[in-house]
C-alpha atoms as a printed R data frame, in Angstrom:
    type eleno elety resid chain resno       x       y       z
1   ATOM     1    CA   UNK     A     1 -74.444  -9.547 -39.545
2   ATOM     2    CA   UNK     A     2 -73.188  -6.372 -37.942
3   ATOM     3    CA   UNK     A     3 -69.560  -5.965 -36.726
4   ATOM     4    CA   UNK     A     4 -68.603  -3.187 -34.345
5   ATOM     5    CA   UNK     A     5 -64.960  -2.039 -34.125
6   ATOM     6    CA   UNK     A     6 -63.619   0.241 -31.413
7   ATOM     7    CA   UNK     A     7 -60.382   2.133 -32.169
8   ATOM     8    CA   UNK     A     8 -57.991   3.733 -29.650
9   ATOM     9    CA   UNK     A     9 -58.439   7.408 -29.154
10  ATOM    10    CA   UNK     A    10 -55.534   9.823 -29.378
11  ATOM    11    CA   UNK     A    11 -55.643  10.391 -25.628
12  ATOM    12    CA   UNK     A    12 -55.390   6.653 -24.951
13  ATOM    13    CA   UNK     A    13 -52.407   6.347 -27.295
14  ATOM    14    CA   UNK     A    14 -50.630   9.261 -25.656
15  ATOM    15    CA   UNK     A    15 -51.325   7.821 -22.211
16  ATOM    16    CA   UNK     A    16 -49.983   4.416 -23.230
17  ATOM    17    CA   UNK     A    17 -46.870   5.954 -24.749
18  ATOM    18    CA   UNK     A    18 -46.311   8.024 -21.601
19  ATOM    19    CA   UNK     A    19 -46.582   4.960 -19.368
20  ATOM    20    CA   UNK     A    20 -44.216   3.015 -21.635
21  ATOM    21    CA   UNK     A    21 -41.707   5.873 -21.638
22  ATOM    22    CA   UNK     A    22 -41.769   6.091 -17.834
23  ATOM    23    CA   UNK     A    23 -41.258   2.344 -17.451
24  ATOM    24    CA   UNK     A    24 -38.447   2.346 -20.029
25  ATOM    25    CA   UNK     A    25 -36.786   5.296 -18.287
26  ATOM    26    CA   UNK     A    26 -36.922   3.519 -14.928
27  ATOM    27    CA   UNK     A    27 -35.506   0.326 -16.415
28  ATOM    28    CA   UNK     A    28 -32.733   2.240 -18.189
29  ATOM    29    CA   UNK     A    29 -31.878   4.194 -15.033
30  ATOM    30    CA   UNK     A    30 -31.642   0.998 -12.990
31  ATOM    31    CA   UNK     A    31 -29.537  -0.687 -15.665
32  ATOM    32    CA   UNK     A    32 -27.165   2.285 -16.005
33  ATOM    33    CA   UNK     A    33 -26.792   2.571 -12.234
34  ATOM    34    CA   UNK     A    34 -25.882  -1.116 -12.138
35  ATOM    35    CA   UNK     A    35 -23.293  -0.644 -14.890
36  ATOM    36    CA   UNK     A    36 -21.693   2.318 -13.087
37  ATOM    37    CA   UNK     A    37 -21.690   0.446  -9.799
38  ATOM    38    CA   UNK     A    38 -20.046  -2.542 -11.453
39  ATOM    39    CA   UNK     A    39 -17.389  -0.323 -13.064
40  ATOM    40    CA   UNK     A    40 -16.665   1.380  -9.771
41  ATOM    41    CA   UNK     A    41 -16.545  -1.967  -7.962
42  ATOM    42    CA   UNK     A    42 -14.112  -3.412 -10.495
43  ATOM    43    CA   UNK     A    43 -11.888  -0.315 -10.332
44  ATOM    44    CA   UNK     A    44 -11.799  -0.309  -6.535
45  ATOM    45    CA   UNK     A    45 -11.237  -4.065  -6.451
46  ATOM    46    CA   UNK     A    46  -8.191  -3.686  -8.724
47  ATOM    47    CA   UNK     A    47  -6.893  -0.809  -6.581
48  ATOM    48    CA   UNK     A    48  -7.323  -2.789  -3.357
49  ATOM    49    CA   UNK     A    49  -5.557  -5.743  -4.957
50  ATOM    50    CA   UNK     A    50  -2.593  -3.533  -5.866
51  ATOM    51    CA   UNK     A    51  -2.504  -2.044  -2.368
52  ATOM    52    CA   UNK     A    52  -2.551  -5.472  -0.742
53  ATOM    53    CA   UNK     A    53   0.212  -6.686  -3.038
54  ATOM    54    CA   UNK     A    54   2.389  -3.715  -2.124
55  ATOM    55    CA   UNK     A    55   1.824  -3.995   1.628
56  ATOM    56    CA   UNK     A    56   2.295  -7.774   1.590
57  ATOM    57    CA   UNK     A    57   5.577  -7.495  -0.326
58  ATOM    58    CA   UNK     A    58   6.879  -4.850   2.067
59  ATOM    59    CA   UNK     A    59   5.810  -6.966   5.048
60  ATOM    60    CA   UNK     A    60   7.533 -10.118   3.787
61  ATOM    61    CA   UNK     A    61  10.743  -8.211   3.036
62  ATOM    62    CA   UNK     A    62  10.793  -6.532   6.452
63  ATOM    63    CA   UNK     A    63  10.022  -9.783   8.255
64  ATOM    64    CA   UNK     A    64  13.118 -11.333   6.682
65  ATOM    65    CA   UNK     A    65  15.484  -8.399   7.175
66  ATOM    66    CA   UNK     A    66  18.876  -9.663   8.360
67  ATOM    67    CA   UNK     A    67  21.479  -8.149  10.646
68  ATOM    68    CA   UNK     A    68  25.030  -7.510   9.434
69  ATOM    69    CA   UNK     A    69  27.855  -6.405  11.714
70  ATOM    70    CA   UNK     A    70  29.916  -3.571  10.194
71  ATOM    71    CA   UNK     A    71  31.951  -2.947  13.349
72  ATOM    72    CA   UNK     A    72  35.244  -4.291  12.000
73  ATOM    73    CA   UNK     A    73  34.791  -3.269   8.361
74  ATOM    74    CA   UNK     A    74  32.664  -0.156   7.798
75  ATOM    75    CA   UNK     A    75  31.936   1.369  11.246
76  ATOM    76    CA   UNK     A    76  29.806   4.145   9.764
77  ATOM    77    CA   UNK     A    77  27.311   1.787   8.134
78  ATOM    78    CA   UNK     A    78  24.377  -0.116   9.620
79  ATOM    79    CA   UNK     A    79  22.290  -3.054   8.431
80  ATOM    80    CA   UNK     A    80  19.001  -1.194   8.893
81  ATOM    81    CA   UNK     A    81  18.497   2.502   8.215
82  ATOM    82    CA   UNK     A    82  15.070   3.980   8.803
83  ATOM    83    CA   UNK     A    83  13.952   7.489   7.938
84  ATOM    84    CA   UNK     A    84  10.485   8.965   8.026
85  ATOM    85    CA   UNK     A    85   9.870   8.390   4.298
86  ATOM    86    CA   UNK     A    86  12.610   5.884   3.289
87  ATOM    87    CA   UNK     A    87  13.657   2.528   4.706
88  ATOM    88    CA   UNK     A    88  16.798   0.559   3.786
89  ATOM    89    CA   UNK     A    89  17.722  -2.910   5.033
90  ATOM    90    CA   UNK     A    90  19.472  -6.175   4.103
91  ATOM    91    CA   UNK     A    91  17.768  -9.265   2.702
92  ATOM    92    CA   UNK     A    92  19.341 -12.688   2.186
93  ATOM    93    CA   UNK     A    93  18.487 -14.134  -1.249
94  ATOM    94    CA   UNK     A    94  19.595 -17.026  -3.415
95  ATOM    95    CA   UNK     A    95  21.929 -14.602  -5.188
96  ATOM    96    CA   UNK     A    96  23.589 -13.334  -2.042
97  ATOM    97    CA   UNK     A    97  22.973 -10.422   0.277
98  ATOM    98    CA   UNK     A    98  20.792  -7.681  -1.219
99  ATOM    99    CA   UNK     A    99  20.073  -4.146  -0.055
100 ATOM   100    CA   UNK     A   100  16.345  -3.315  -0.233
101 ATOM   101    CA   UNK     A   101  15.048   0.253  -0.250
102 ATOM   102    CA   UNK     A   102  11.447   1.523  -0.311
103 ATOM   103    CA   UNK     A   103  10.529   5.104  -1.202
104 ATOM   104    CA   UNK     A   104   8.188   7.275  -3.309
105 ATOM   105    CA   UNK     A   105   9.266   8.469  -6.742
106 ATOM   106    CA   UNK     A   106   7.759  10.848  -9.293
107 ATOM   107    CA   UNK     A   107   6.127   9.050 -12.270
108 ATOM   108    CA   UNK     A   108   7.751  11.596 -14.593
109 ATOM   109    CA   UNK     A   109  11.204  11.834 -13.025
110 ATOM   110    CA   UNK     A   110  11.885   8.284 -11.853
111 ATOM   111    CA   UNK     A   111  14.340   5.771 -13.282
112 ATOM   112    CA   UNK     A   112  12.186   2.697 -12.775
113 ATOM   113    CA   UNK     A   113  12.792  -0.287 -15.023
114 ATOM   114    CA   UNK     A   114   9.615  -2.327 -14.618
115 ATOM   115    CA   UNK     A   115   6.297  -2.701 -12.837
116 ATOM   116    CA   UNK     A   116   5.900  -5.657 -10.492
117 ATOM   117    CA   UNK     A   117   2.817  -7.835 -10.158
118 ATOM   118    CA   UNK     A   118   3.202 -10.817  -7.849
119 ATOM   119    CA   UNK     A   119   1.375 -13.214  -5.556
120 ATOM   120    CA   UNK     A   120  -0.009 -11.764  -2.361
121 ATOM   121    CA   UNK     A   121   0.764 -13.033   1.133
122 ATOM   122    CA   UNK     A   122  -1.640 -12.882   4.080
123 ATOM   123    CA   UNK     A   123   0.896 -12.245   6.800
124 ATOM   124    CA   UNK     A   124   1.793 -10.070   9.762
125 ATOM   125    CA   UNK     A   125  -0.160  -7.699  11.918
126 ATOM   126    CA   UNK     A   126  -3.015  -5.257  11.351
127 ATOM   127    CA   UNK     A   127  -4.106  -2.993   8.520
128 ATOM   128    CA   UNK     A   128  -6.252   0.093   9.083
129 ATOM   129    CA   UNK     A   129  -8.245   1.880   6.374
130 ATOM   130    CA   UNK     A   130  -9.593   5.439   6.333
131 ATOM   131    CA   UNK     A   131 -11.432   7.173   3.467
132 ATOM   132    CA   UNK     A   132 -10.971  10.790   2.345
133 ATOM   133    CA   UNK     A   133 -12.036  12.934  -0.606
134 ATOM   134    CA   UNK     A   134  -9.543  15.538  -1.840
135 ATOM   135    CA   UNK     A   135  -7.341  16.571  -4.739
136 ATOM   136    CA   UNK     A   136  -3.927  14.924  -4.627
137 ATOM   137    CA   UNK     A   137  -0.579  14.818  -6.401
138 ATOM   138    CA   UNK     A   138   0.461  11.248  -7.085
139 ATOM   139    CA   UNK     A   139   3.690   9.296  -6.767
140 ATOM   140    CA   UNK     A   140   4.848   5.716  -7.365
141 ATOM   141    CA   UNK     A   141   5.871   3.376  -4.570
142 ATOM   142    CA   UNK     A   142   9.248   1.942  -5.569
143 ATOM   143    CA   UNK     A   143  11.149  -1.112  -4.359
144 ATOM   144    CA   UNK     A   144  14.850  -0.782  -5.108
145 ATOM   145    CA   UNK     A   145  17.213  -3.740  -4.910
146 ATOM   146    CA   UNK     A   146  20.992  -3.343  -4.944
147 ATOM   147    CA   UNK     A   147  23.915  -5.723  -4.529
148 ATOM   148    CA   UNK     A   148  25.864  -5.656  -1.285
149 ATOM   149    CA   UNK     A   149  29.138  -4.434  -2.930
150 ATOM   150    CA   UNK     A   150  27.265  -1.432  -4.364
151 ATOM   151    CA   UNK     A   151  26.049  -0.485  -0.909
152 ATOM   152    CA   UNK     A   152  29.406  -0.631   0.835
153 ATOM   153    CA   UNK     A   153  31.244   1.107  -2.032
154 ATOM   154    CA   UNK     A   154  28.617   3.814  -2.482
155 ATOM   155    CA   UNK     A   155  28.614   3.302  -6.268
156 ATOM   156    CA   UNK     A   156  25.176   2.609  -7.736
157 ATOM   157    CA   UNK     A   157  25.071   0.567 -10.935
158 ATOM   158    CA   UNK     A   158  22.942   1.974 -13.740
159 ATOM   159    CA   UNK     A   159  21.087  -1.311 -14.175
160 ATOM   160    CA   UNK     A   160  20.134  -1.772 -10.526
161 ATOM   161    CA   UNK     A   161  16.621  -3.109  -9.985
162 ATOM   162    CA   UNK     A   162  14.070  -0.381  -9.275
163 ATOM   163    CA   UNK     A   163  10.491  -1.600  -9.506
164 ATOM   164    CA   UNK     A   164   7.122   0.108  -9.141
165 ATOM   165    CA   UNK     A   165   4.987  -1.961  -6.789
166 ATOM   166    CA   UNK     A   166   2.111   0.516  -6.464
167 ATOM   167    CA   UNK     A   167   0.842   3.611  -8.260
168 ATOM   168    CA   UNK     A   168  -1.549   6.415  -7.274
169 ATOM   169    CA   UNK     A   169   0.139   7.052  -3.922
170 ATOM   170    CA   UNK     A   170  -0.453  10.529  -2.523
171 ATOM   171    CA   UNK     A   171   2.620  12.724  -2.509
172 ATOM   172    CA   UNK     A   172   4.465  12.841   0.840
173 ATOM   173    CA   UNK     A   173   2.070  10.293   2.364
174 ATOM   174    CA   UNK     A   174   4.568   7.432   2.835
175 ATOM   175    CA   UNK     A   175   5.638   7.364   6.475
176 ATOM   176    CA   UNK     A   176   7.608   4.790   8.428
177 ATOM   177    CA   UNK     A   177   7.719   4.505  12.209
178 ATOM   178    CA   UNK     A   178  10.083   2.224  14.103
179 ATOM   179    CA   UNK     A   179   9.337   0.542  17.406
180 ATOM   180    CA   UNK     A   180  11.165  -1.096  20.307
181 ATOM   181    CA   UNK     A   181   9.232  -3.857  22.026
182 ATOM   182    CA   UNK     A   182   9.360  -2.753  25.660
183 ATOM   183    CA   UNK     A   183   7.124  -5.429  27.154
184 ATOM   184    CA   UNK     A   184   4.901  -8.221  25.874
185 ATOM   185    CA   UNK     A   185   1.247  -8.892  26.642
186 ATOM   186    CA   UNK     A   186   0.812 -10.491  30.047
187 ATOM   187    CA   UNK     A   187   4.004  -9.055  31.521
188 ATOM   188    CA   UNK     A   188   4.422  -6.081  33.874
189 ATOM   189    CA   UNK     A   189   1.002  -5.918  35.449
190 ATOM   190    CA   UNK     A   190  -0.811  -8.324  33.099
191 ATOM   191    CA   UNK     A   191  -1.022  -5.885  30.191
192 ATOM   192    CA   UNK     A   192  -3.337  -7.109  27.410
193 ATOM   193    CA   UNK     A   193  -1.238  -5.715  24.520
194 ATOM   194    CA   UNK     A   194   2.429  -5.411  23.656
195 ATOM   195    CA   UNK     A   195   3.999  -2.072  24.579
196 ATOM   196    CA   UNK     A   196   6.208  -0.303  22.018
197 ATOM   197    CA   UNK     A   197   8.261   2.862  21.949
198 ATOM   198    CA   UNK     A   198   7.869   4.486  18.519
199 ATOM   199    CA   UNK     A   199  10.366   6.724  16.726
200 ATOM   200    CA   UNK     A   200  10.366   8.517  13.369
201 ATOM   201    CA   UNK     A   201  13.914   7.419  12.524
202 ATOM   202    CA   UNK     A   202  16.087   4.375  13.189
203 ATOM   203    CA   UNK     A   203  19.804   4.947  13.735
204 ATOM   204    CA   UNK     A   204  20.678   1.915  15.849
205 ATOM   205    CA   UNK     A   205  23.104  -0.813  14.778
206 ATOM   206    CA   UNK     A   206  20.402  -3.465  15.217
207 ATOM   207    CA   UNK     A   207  16.971  -4.043  13.666
208 ATOM   208    CA   UNK     A   208  13.699  -2.653  15.103
209 ATOM   209    CA   UNK     A   209  11.155  -5.116  16.420
210 ATOM   210    CA   UNK     A   210   8.274  -3.344  14.655
211 ATOM   211    CA   UNK     A   211   7.869  -1.143  11.584
212 ATOM   212    CA   UNK     A   212   4.681   0.821  10.941
213 ATOM   213    CA   UNK     A   213   3.889   1.658   7.309
214 ATOM   214    CA   UNK     A   214   1.422   4.451   6.470
215 ATOM   215    CA   UNK     A   215   0.363   5.545   2.967
216 ATOM   216    CA   UNK     A   216  -2.535   7.287   1.238
217 ATOM   217    CA   UNK     A   217  -3.802   5.750  -2.013
218 ATOM   218    CA   UNK     A   218  -6.111   7.341  -4.583
219 ATOM   219    CA   UNK     A   219  -9.087   5.281  -5.748
220 ATOM   220    CA   UNK     A   220  -9.951   6.401  -9.265
221 ATOM   221    CA   UNK     A   221 -13.436   6.301 -10.766
222 ATOM   222    CA   UNK     A   222 -16.507   8.515 -11.112
223 ATOM   223    CA   UNK     A   223 -15.765   9.799  -7.595
224 ATOM   224    CA   UNK     A   224 -12.109   9.923  -6.622
225 ATOM   225    CA   UNK     A   225 -11.363   9.008  -3.035
226 ATOM   226    CA   UNK     A   226  -8.220   8.755  -0.963
227 ATOM   227    CA   UNK     A   227  -7.845   5.867   1.466
228 ATOM   228    CA   UNK     A   228  -5.309   5.998   4.268
229 ATOM   229    CA   UNK     A   229  -3.672   2.627   4.895
230 ATOM   230    CA   UNK     A   230  -1.648   1.614   7.934
231 ATOM   231    CA   UNK     A   231   0.099  -1.697   8.510
232 ATOM   232    CA   UNK     A   232   2.222  -2.791  11.455
233 ATOM   233    CA   UNK     A   233   4.944  -5.285  10.590
234 ATOM   234    CA   UNK     A   234   6.488  -7.347  13.380
235 ATOM   235    CA   UNK     A   235  10.093  -8.471  12.812
236 ATOM   236    CA   UNK     A   236  10.567 -11.713  14.792
237 ATOM   237    CA   UNK     A   237  14.303 -11.244  15.395
238 ATOM   238    CA   UNK     A   238  14.116  -7.463  15.929
239 ATOM   239    CA   UNK     A   239  15.602  -5.606  18.898
240 ATOM   240    CA   UNK     A   240  13.853  -6.162  22.238
241 ATOM   241    CA   UNK     A   241  13.997  -3.641  25.046
242 ATOM   242    CA   UNK     A   242  14.543   0.083  25.173
243 ATOM   243    CA   UNK     A   243  17.714   1.429  23.589
244 ATOM   244    CA   UNK     A   244  20.055   3.637  25.567
245 ATOM   245    CA   UNK     A   245  20.287   6.102  22.664
246 ATOM   246    CA   UNK     A   246  17.974   9.099  22.353
């Protein structure tokens, strides 16, 4: 009985190895792209979560800002002070009246005591997002809480609460705008939207009816991007109508 055996030639082996290498390379490339995409997605998801926490906390605080009349006690002070990059207002808490202040601080030079992570709140008006790619210098978004006696006396206690609520904020990007509600939707000619007068600073003795918050955040990862966030916060008991001051 005769048996015939046919072996693979060198060319066939090389061809098979080449095909296997190409398939393995394609599989590896797809797998690695998936891993990178997942890492980027997780990083951006964490960044968005931090951004939403910060904006929600600021919104809730501003919504509950309270008015305090200093006319007969400290005529030079007001319950709400708004600058282009800093906002200060009063908040009623279970431990009494607190003075809340939001601003940007250097990560190296700040005197922050802790980092805050809290529950998020889906409240208030709109949020706009814009994407940019650029090199940035970063700052921390800080929420400072002081007791009422500290505010009126001008003496700041060393152990006052200063908390980082967001990191990776572009330097000089925090901007506040303050609005008077001039007319509501449906009034004065059936307007479809509320009409506001916006200012870069608030020096009135009352509380604005709207505060606009704008900040640029850096999304870290393989490709660093800057997103510009804007949120309008309506204060239900804020001042209505145009002020006589300019």
